[in-house]
C-alpha positions as CSV (number, residue, x, y, z in Angstrom):
1,M,13.1,-3.7,-9.3
2,K,12.5,-6.2,-6.5
3,G,11.3,-6.5,-2.9
4,W,11.1,-3.4,-0.9
5,D,12.0,-1.2,-3.9
6,A,9.0,-2.6,-5.9
7,M,6.7,-1.9,-2.9
8,T,7.8,1.7,-2.4
9,A,8.3,2.7,-6.1
10,K,5.3,5.0,-6.8
11,K,4.7,8.3,-8.5
12,G,5.6,11.2,-6.2
13,D,8.1,9.0,-4.3
14,N,10.0,12.2,-3.2
15,G,12.8,10.5,-1.5
16,L,10.7,8.0,0.5
17,K,13.3,5.3,0.1
18,K,16.0,7.6,1.3
19,R,14.0,8.6,4.4
20,I,13.3,4.9,5.1
21,R,17.0,4.0,4.9
22,E,17.9,6.9,7.2
23,G,15.1,6.1,9.7
24,K,13.5,9.5,9.1
25,L,10.0,8.7,8.1
26,T,7.5,11.5,8.6
27,R,4.0,11.3,9.8
28,S,2.7,12.2,6.3
29,D,4.8,9.2,4.9
30,V,3.0,6.9,7.3
31,V,-0.4,8.4,6.6
32,R,0.1,8.2,2.8
33,R,1.2,4.5,3.1
34,L,-1.8,3.6,5.3
35,A,-4.1,5.3,2.8
36,E,-2.5,3.4,-0.1
37,L,-3.1,0.1,1.8
38,A,-6.6,1.0,2.8
39,F,-7.8,2.3,-0.6
40,G,-5.4,0.6,-3.1
41,T,-6.5,-1.9,-5.7
42,A,-5.6,-5.5,-5.7
43,N,-5.6,-5.8,-9.5
44,D,-1.9,-6.6,-9.8
45,C,-2.1,-9.3,-7.1
46,I,-4.9,-11.0,-9.0
47,R,-3.0,-10.6,-12.3
48,L,0.0,-12.4,-10.7
49,V,-2.2,-15.4,-9.9
50,M,-4.4,-15.5,-13.0
51,Q,-2.1,-14.7,-15.8
52,E,0.7,-16.8,-17.1
53,D,4.1,-15.3,-18.0
54,V,3.5,-12.1,-16.1
55,C,6.5,-9.9,-15.4
56,I,6.3,-9.3,-11.6
57,E,8.7,-6.3,-11.8
58,N,5.9,-4.3,-13.3
59,L,3.3,-5.2,-10.7
60,D,2.3,-3.4,-7.5
61,L,2.2,-6.2,-5.0
62,S,2.2,-4.0,-1.9
63,L,-1.2,-5.4,-0.8
64,L,0.0,-9.0,-1.0
65,T,0.9,-10.5,2.3
66,E,1.0,-14.2,1.5
67,L,0.9,-16.5,-1.5
68,K,0.7,-20.3,-1.1
69,R,0.3,-23.2,-3.4
70,N,-1.0,-26.4,-1.8
71,E,-0.2,-30.0,-2.7
72,K,-3.1,-30.0,-5.2
73,G,-1.8,-27.0,-7.1
74,T,-4.4,-24.5,-6.0
75,L,-3.2,-21.0,-4.9
76,E,-4.1,-19.2,-1.8
77,I,-3.6,-15.4,-1.8
78,R,-3.8,-13.2,1.3
79,L,-4.0,-9.4,1.2
80,V,-3.4,-6.7,3.7
81,D,-6.3,-6.2,6.2
82,R,-7.8,-3.0,4.9
83,L,-10.0,-2.6,8.0
84,K,-6.9,-2.4,10.2
85,A,-5.3,0.2,7.9
86,L,-8.5,2.3,8.1
87,E,-8.5,1.9,11.9
88,Q,-5.0,3.2,12.0
89,L,-5.9,6.1,9.7
90,A,-8.8,7.0,12.1
91,V,-6.4,6.9,15.1
92,L,-4.0,9.2,13.3
93,A,-6.8,11.5,12.3
94,D,-8.1,11.8,15.8
95,S,-4.7,12.3,17.3
96,N,-4.2,15.3,15.0
97,G,-7.3,17.0,16.3
98,T,-9.2,16.7,13.0
99,D,-12.3,14.9,12.3
100,L,-12.0,11.8,10.1
101,E,-14.1,13.2,7.2
102,S,-11.9,16.3,6.7
103,F,-8.8,14.0,7.0
104,L,-10.0,11.7,4.3
105,Q,-10.9,14.6,2.0
106,A,-7.4,16.0,2.4
107,M,-5.9,12.5,1.5
108,Q,-8.2,12.4,-1.5
109,K,-7.0,15.8,-2.7
110,S,-3.4,14.9,-2.3
111,G,-3.9,11.8,-4.4
112,E,-5.6,13.8,-7.1
113,Q,-2.6,16.1,-7.3
114,E,-0.2,13.3,-8.3
């Protein structure tokens, strides 16, 4: 699994890749993805840099935005800006007429159900 497929392959996918291909993303798809970016772990991104002979097909690199090796051989890793993702979640929560706390609680409950 490579590229976009690796980024979108998660438990409870429920046809997300199909909706993306068809251009029929729902608001809940966007909210879920923003929450994954805002609250996800970067463990696999660090594993990619720190471990030798790691199989990248099994890693969740969705938080990774840039990976550079300079002329001295050191690696620079950049991740998604979590604050921007949280800001977008707040905007979506406010536009739905709900307060942010209840919105985040609902997101937490949906994550526990998976």
